[in-house]
N, C-alpha and C positions, 0 to 999 in steps of 0.2 A: 440398612445399607444403603449406599448412595449409588445413583445410576452413573455409569461411565459416561463422561460428557466429552471424550476425545472428538474434537471436530477434525475431520480427515485431514491429514498431512497432504494427501494426493489432491484433495480439493483446492488447498492453497497452492500446491506446486503447479497444478494445471493452470491457475490464474497467473502465477508468477512466470510461467514459461513464456507467456505471449504478452506483448504490448499491443495496444489496440488502435486502429486507424481506418479511415475511409477515404475513398476517392469519388470524383463526380461520376464516375462510370464503372459499373451501375451503382445506384445508391444502395448501400448495405442495410439501410434502416428499413427497407422493406422486407428483410429476412427476420422473421421472429425465430425464437429458439425452437419452437414446435415445427415451424416450417422447414428449418435447416435439417431436422432429422428425416425429412421426406426427400430430400434432394438426392440424386443418383451419386453414386461413388465414382471417383476417377481411378483408373487402373494403372497409374504411371508408376507405382512402386515407391519405395522408401527413398532411393537415391535421388529420384527426380523431384520428389516433393521436398526433400531437404533443400535442393538448389532453389526451388521456387521461393521457400521460407527465407533463405538467406538473401536472394535478390530483392525481396520486398523489404527486408531490413535496411539493406545498403541503399535502396532508393530513398527510404526516409531520412537516413543520416545525411545524404547529399543535399536534402532540402535545407538542413541546418547549417551547411557549410559556411554560408555568410554570417552567422550568428556573432562569431567573435570580433567581426569588424563593425558591428552595428554601433551607431553613436551613443545609444542607451548604455549598452554593455561597457563601452570605452568610459563613459562619464562615470558610472557606478563604480567601475573598478578603480578609478582615481579616487573617488570619494572614500572607498572603503580603506584606501591607503592613508587618508588623512586623518584617522582616529575620530571618526565621526561619533558624536555622543548618541549612545543606544538609549534614548529617552523613552521609547514606547515600542510595543511589539509590532505595529505596523511599520514603524521605521525599520525595524530589524528585518522585517519581511522583504522590503525592497532592497535593503543593504546586502541581503543574500546573493542577489543577482550579481553583485559586484565581487562578493567575496569567495563564493564558491567556484571550484573548477567546472563542475558539472552544470552548465547554464541551463539545459533543459530541465533537469532534476530540480534546479533552484527555481525555475518558474513554477513548478508544481508545488514545491515547499512554500513559496511564497503566497500561492493561492490558500493553501491550507492554514497558513499562519494567519492571515487576515480573516479567514473564515472563523478562526478561533479567538478572534480579537474582541468578540461580543462582550467580555467582561473588563475591557479597559476603557478608561475615558481619555481619549486622546487630548481633548480640549484642556485638560488640566496641566498638560506640558507644553501648550502653546508657546511659541517665541520664534524669533528670526535669527538664525545663526549665520554669521558672516565669517569666512575663513580669513585669518590674519596670516598673510604670507611672511611677514617678518618675525612673528612670534611663533609660527607654526602651532596655532591654536585657533580657538573659535570664540568670537565675540558675540554676545546675545543680547538682543533688544526685545523687550517685552512685546506681546502681541495677544489680542483677544479674539483673534478671527483665524489663526492658522499656525501650523508649525512648518518652517521653511529653512532651507539650508542653501546658502550661496556658495559656490566653490568653482575651481577651475575645471574645465570640461576634459583637459588632458594632462597627464603627468608632467610636472614642471612647469605648467601654465601659470602666468602671473595676473591673469584677469578672471574674476569670478563669473564666467559666462554661462554657468550651468545653475539652475535653480530647481530644487527638489521642494515640492509643496504638498503638505497634507492636511486634510481637513476632517471634520467629525460632525455628525448630525445625531442629537440625541432622540431616543424614543420616549422618553419621560418614564421609562420603567427602571426599576431597581431590583437586583437580587442580593442576597446576603453571601458575600464571599470575603471573608476575613473583614467584615464591614460592608456597608451599602456601597454597591457598585452600579453604576449607571449603564444601561444597554444602548448601543447605537442603532440607528436605523440606516446609517451609511458611513463608511469610511473610505475616503477618495484620495488619490495621489496623483500628481503630475510632475514630469521632468521635462524641462525645456533646456535647449542648447542654443545659445545665440538667439533666444526669443522664439525658437521652433519646438513645438512639442515632439518629443521622441520617445516618451513613454506615458501611459495613462492607465491608472487602476481605479476602477470603479466598483463598489460593492454595496449591497443593499441587504438588509435583515428584517425579519418579522418573527415575532415571538408569541407563545402561548401565554396565558395569564400568570403562570408560575415562572417565566423567563425562559422555559425551554424553547430553543430556536425551532421554528416550523418551516421557515424559508430562508435560504442563503443564496445569493447570487454574487460571484466575485469575477470580474473580468479584466484581464490584463492585456494591454497592446503595446508593442515595443517594436518601433519601425515596421517591418512586414511581418513581424511574428506576434501571435497572440495565443492566450490561454484563458479557458473559462472552467470555473467550478460551479455546480449547482447542486443544491440539496434541498429535499422536500419532505416534511413530516406530515403524514395523513393516514388514510386507511392503509396505505402501503407507503414504505419509506424509500426514497429514491435519492441516488446520488451519481453525478456524472462529472467527468473531467475531460477536457479536450484541448488539443494544441493545434495551432493553425499557422500556415504559411501562406501569404498572399490571399488571405480570406479562404483557403482551402483546408478543411479539416485533415490533418495528416496523422494525428494521434488522438485517440479517444478510448475511454473506458467507462462503462455504466454499470450499476447494481440496482436492482428493484427488489424489495422484500415485502411480503404481507406481513404486518406486524399488528399485535394487540395495542390498544391505546396505551401509551406510557408517559411517565412525567418523572421529574427528578425524584419524586417520593417513590415510585414503584421501582426505580432502581436499586433501592436498599433491600428489596425483597428477592432472595435468591431463587425461590421457587417461580416467581413471575418471570425472571430472566430465562429460566429453563424452557419456558412455554411461550417466549415472546414472539419468536419469529417462526413463520410458517414457510410457505413456499418462496423461493428466492430465485432470480435469473440474473445472469451476468453476460454481457457483451463486451468482448475485447478484440480490437482490430489492429492489424499491421498491414498498412497498403491494402492490397487485394486478399489479405489473409485475415479471416475472423474466427476467433473462438466464441463459441455460445455455450452456455450452460444452465441446466436446472437443477436445483437442490431443495429438496423438502426438508428443511432443517428440523422442523417438529417431527416429522415422521422418522427421520434418521435417529434423532435422540430417543424416541419412544420405543424404537426397534432394538435398542442396545439392551442387553440383559442386565439385571438388577444384581450385579456381583462386583466384589472387590477383590484386589490383589491380597494375598495373606500377608500378615505382619512377620517380619524377621524375627526369630526367636530371641530372647533376652539372655545373653550369656550368663547374667548373674542369677538367672533362675535355676541354674544347674551347678555353678560354682560359687561357693561362698568365699573363696579366696584363702582359706584356711587348709586346704586339700595338701597334702605332701605329694609332690611329683612322683609317680611310680607307685604310690600307695594304693590298696584296694578301694578306698574312698575315691582317689583321683581317677582311677580307671573306670569306675562306675559313673562318676560324673561325666568323663569324656564320652563315654558310651552313649549315655543319655542325650548329651549334646550333639553327638554326630547324628543320632536318630532323629532328633528334632529338626535339625538342618536338613537332613534327607527328605523328611516329610515335608518341610517348607518348600524345598526345590520341586518336589513332585506336584504339590498343589499350585505353586506359581506357574509351572509348565502347563498345568491342566488349564488355569484360569487364562493365562496368555494365549493358548491356542483357541480357547472358547471365544474370548473377546475379539481377537484379530479375525477369526473366522465370521463373527457376528457383524463386525464392522465392514468387511468385504461384502458380505450379504446385503447389508443395509445400503451401502454405497450403490450397488447393482440395482437395488430396488427403488431407491430414493434420489438417485442423481443420475444425470447424463450429461455428456459433454461431447462436442464435435467441433472440429476445425474444418472451415470451408474456404475454397478458393472462390472469391467474389466475381473473378473475371469470367471463370467458366461456369459458375454456378453449380459447382459440384463438391461433395464431400471429400475431403483429403483423408480424414481419419476421425474415428470415435475413440472414446477413452474407456477402458476396461480396467478391471482391478484384479490382481491375482496375489494369493498369499505365497509366502516362501519362509523357509526356516534356516537358521544357521546355528552351528554347534561350536561352543567355545569351551576349551579344556585348560584347567590348571592343576598340576600336581595329579595328574592321571584321573581327575575328577572332571566329567563333561556335563555342560548344561545346554539345554536346547531353548534358543529364543525364537519367537515367531514375529513375522513382519508382513507387510504387503506393500505392493507398489503399483503406480498407475501405468498402464500399458497402452500404446497407440495401436489401433487395429486399422490397417489400410485397405483399400479396396481390393488389392490383390490377395488379401487374407494374411498378408505379412503382420506379424506382432512384434513390436520393439517397444522396450521400456522407455518411458518418458526421460529418465535419466540419461540412457544410451543415446537418445536421439538428440538431445541437446549438447551432449558432451563432445561430439565429434562433427566435422563437416562444415564448420562455421569460420574458418580461418580468415576468409577475405572480410566477412561482416566484422570479426573482432578486430582486424588491422584497420578497417575504415573507422570503427568507434574509437580506438586508440589515437589514431590520426586526429579525429575531431577534438578529442580531450586535450591532446598535445597543443593544438591551436588555441584552446580556451585557457590554457594554463598561463 
C-alpha cells in the first residue's frame, strides 16, 4: 500500500496568502523563524491587524505607481507590438515585460525564465535585427558576437533609437536534451534608449558534473526598479526572489530546505523523492509584515498512516447485462450492488476521517507558521489547523466528507479561518491594485 503524500494545502495557502517584503527599519533579516515564535503577541484584535495588513500592501503598490511610465517599459511595450521574432527563451523573457499587463509579475517570470535558460544556446541564433518602418518587418544581419534588436522606443516613432542586446557565455559543458545542448555560465541583456541604458539583466550559472545547476544568480534592473533571483544547491537547497525600488527591497520571498544529495538520475527514483526533503523554512514579507514558517517535510510524510482510499466497486462484477429488469436475478444483483456501494461509502468515510485527522495532527507536530509586525516586533497571529466535515445528500442518500482548514490565532485569542480573513476587509487594497493594473494595461 502506498503512503499518503498529500502535502498540506494549508501550507501552500499560508504561503500564497502573503507576499514578502522588507524595509530598512528595522532589518527583518535578524528575525529567524525560531526567534519569531518567541516574540510577544500584540493584542489589537482581528480588525486592527487586518487594517495593518491592508496598509502595508497599499504602501507597496504605491512604490510601483511610476512603473508604467518607465522608459524601459514604454520601449518594450513598443517592441512587443512590432512582432519581434521570439528566437530564444531569453528574448522571450525580456519581451514579457512589454507584453504582459502585470509588470511586477512579468519581472518575476522574466527572472525564472532566464534561470531556466540553462539548456539554450543563445549564440546559435546570434544576429542583428533592424526594424524596417516601410515594410513593417525586420531586416537581419549576421553576427557572431550578439543578438540585437534596433527599433523605435515609442509607438509610431520613425527612428530606431532603442537597442536590445543579448549575449551568451558558454560553460563548455553539455547535457543530452533531444541532442547535445551547451550550458551557459552567463546570459546578459541590455536595453538602451537614445544611448542611455534603461534596462540591464545579468545572470550567472554553475553546474554539477552531470549538468545539474548548483548556483543560479539572475539580476534585473530597470530604471529605479530591480529584481533578483538566487538559487543554490548544497547540503541545503536555497532559493530567494526580491524586488526593489530605489535600491530598497520592497518584496522578497525565500525558501531553504535540508535535502539529501540529488542529481538528475536520482529524480527517477520515486522512493528517493519521498525522503529527499527534511526540514524547510520560508520567509515572506510585505512591508512591515512578515510571515515565517517551519515545515519538517520528512517528518510530516512519515507521520501519515500507510492507508489508501478504497476502490469504487465495479458495476459489472454484479450485473452481467443479461438480467431482465424486475426479475429475481436483477433484484438480487441490485441488492448486492447496493450493499457493495454502501460498504464502499462507509470505508471511504472511515479512511477520509482517519487521513484528515492524521494530517491535521502531523501539521500541528511538524509545522508552525507565524505572522509578525516588524515595526513593533510583535506576533500578529500564529497558524493552527482544524478539521471539519460536510454532509452532501443525493436522492435521500447522504455522504460525509472530511476536510481541514488553516486558522489564524490572534493575541486576544480570536480564531479566524485564513480564508475568511483574506476574503473581506481589503477593498482599498484591491482598488489600488486594480488602479495600478489599469495604468499598466
